[in-house]
N, C-alpha and C positions, 0 to 999 in steps of 0.2 A: 042704888044711887048713894054716892057719898054725901054725908051731911057734916059740914064743917071739917072736912078732911078725914072723917072717920068712916069705916066700913069698906066694902069692896067697891072697886070701880064698876060703873054701869056697863052691862053688856048691851051693845048697840043692836037695834033691829035692822033688818034689810032695808026698810023704808028710811030709817034715820041715816044709814050709811049712804044710800042713794042721794038723799037730800044734801048731806054734808059734802059729798064729792062733786055734785052738780052745781049747787047754789051757795054752799057755805064757804068752802075753801076756794078762794078767788084766783089764785095763781098756780102755775105748774109746780113751783117749788114746794108750796104748802101741800098740794095734793100728793106729790111724790113722798114727802116726809111721812105723812100719815098713812099713805098706801103701803109703804115699807113696813110700818108698825103692824098694819092690819094683815098683810099677806105673808109676813114672816114670823109674826108673833114676838118680835123683839121689843125691848124696852125703848122708850123715847131717847134715853141717853145713848143707847147703842146705835140708834139710827142717826142721831146728831153727830156721832163720832166717826161715821163712815167717811172714808176718803174716796176720791174718784177712782182710784186703782182697786178698791175693794169690790167693785162690780165689774166682772169680766167673764167671758166664756159662759154666759147664762147662769152664773152663780153670784151670790152675795156672801162675802166673808166678814164675819164679825170677829175682829181680832181679840185675842185673849186679854190684852191690855185695856180694852174698852168694855169688857163685860163685867157684870156685877161682882162675881166672885173672883174674877181674874184667873180662872182655873184652866180654861181651854178655849181654843179658837173654834168657832162654828162656821161651817160653810153650808149654805142652803141653796138649792136649785131655785132659780128665779121663776116664780109662778107666772104663767102666761098672762094672768090678769094684771100683773104688775108691769109688764113690758110696755104697755101703752103709756103709762105714767113716766116710765124711764125715757121713752122716746120723746115725750112732750117737753121734758125739762132739760135745759142746757145750762149747766153750772157756769158761773163766770170764769173766764180764763184768767188765771193768775198763777204763775209758776211758784209763787211764794206761799200760796194758800192751797193745800192739797184737799181740803174738805169738800165733800159733796154739797153741804149746806153751810157755806162760809158766812161769817159775820164780817163787818168792816174792819175789825181789829186783827184779822189774820187768824182767827180761831173759829171753831164751829159755832153755829147759833147756840144760844143757851137754852136750858130747859125752861127757864122763865119766859123767854121769848116764844118758845113753842107753845107754852100754856096760853100766852096772850093771843097768839094766832088762833088757837083752837077756841078759846072763849069768844072771840069776835065772830068766828064762823058759826058757832052754836047760837049766838045772839041773833045773827043775821037770819037764821032759819027757824028760830024759836024752839030750840030743844034745850033741856036742862039736865044737870047731873052728870055731864060728860067730863072726863078727865083724860089726860094723855095716856093713862094706863088702860083706859077703856078699850083701846084698839088691841092691846095685847090680850086682855081678858076675852074680848070678842073673838079674836083669832083662835085662841086655845079652846074656847067653848065650841066654835064652829068645827074645829078639827075633831073634837070628841064626838059631837053630834053626827059627824060624817062617818063615824066608825073607825077612825084612825087609832091604832093601838097606843096606849099611854106611853109605852117605851119610846115609840117613834116621836110622839109629841114632846117627850122629855128631851130627846136629842135636839129637836128643832128649837125648843124654847130655852135650852140651857139650864133647866132645873137640875140640881144635883140630887134632890130627894123627891121620890114619887109622892110622898105625903103632902109636900108643899104644892106640887102640881095638882093633886086631886082637889085641893080647895078651890081651884078655878072652876 
């Protein structure tokens, strides 16, 4: 658990995830945002930068320009568990705002707003120590525990260095 912003993000348990997605996150947009982070292992900023056209043909594309190192585009097969969240959420129709999670200003939601949404959800169900990065860390930990090779996890997560990935 992070203390005053220090340390690693908390790895969420199956029970905490179930409670967050059933009772904590109250609307389809919020459930999809954090489901994308959980089921793809992406960073919150990468999920917030997704455009509607980045999800098609059962894949999600994280464009090079929106990734942390801006080194390469990642395309990930859409996990079956994520499909129900995608089907549940209908982004607002606005030809001038291409983002999957738009703000009123014609830009994507901010990381600060995502953090506020998550804090409210955690408060609603009474869990502590969760950050937006918890979903990425939980995803990568679950992949490792399922026996997925580190090289494959590295491709999915976009880590350039195996040493960095191993800290998860």
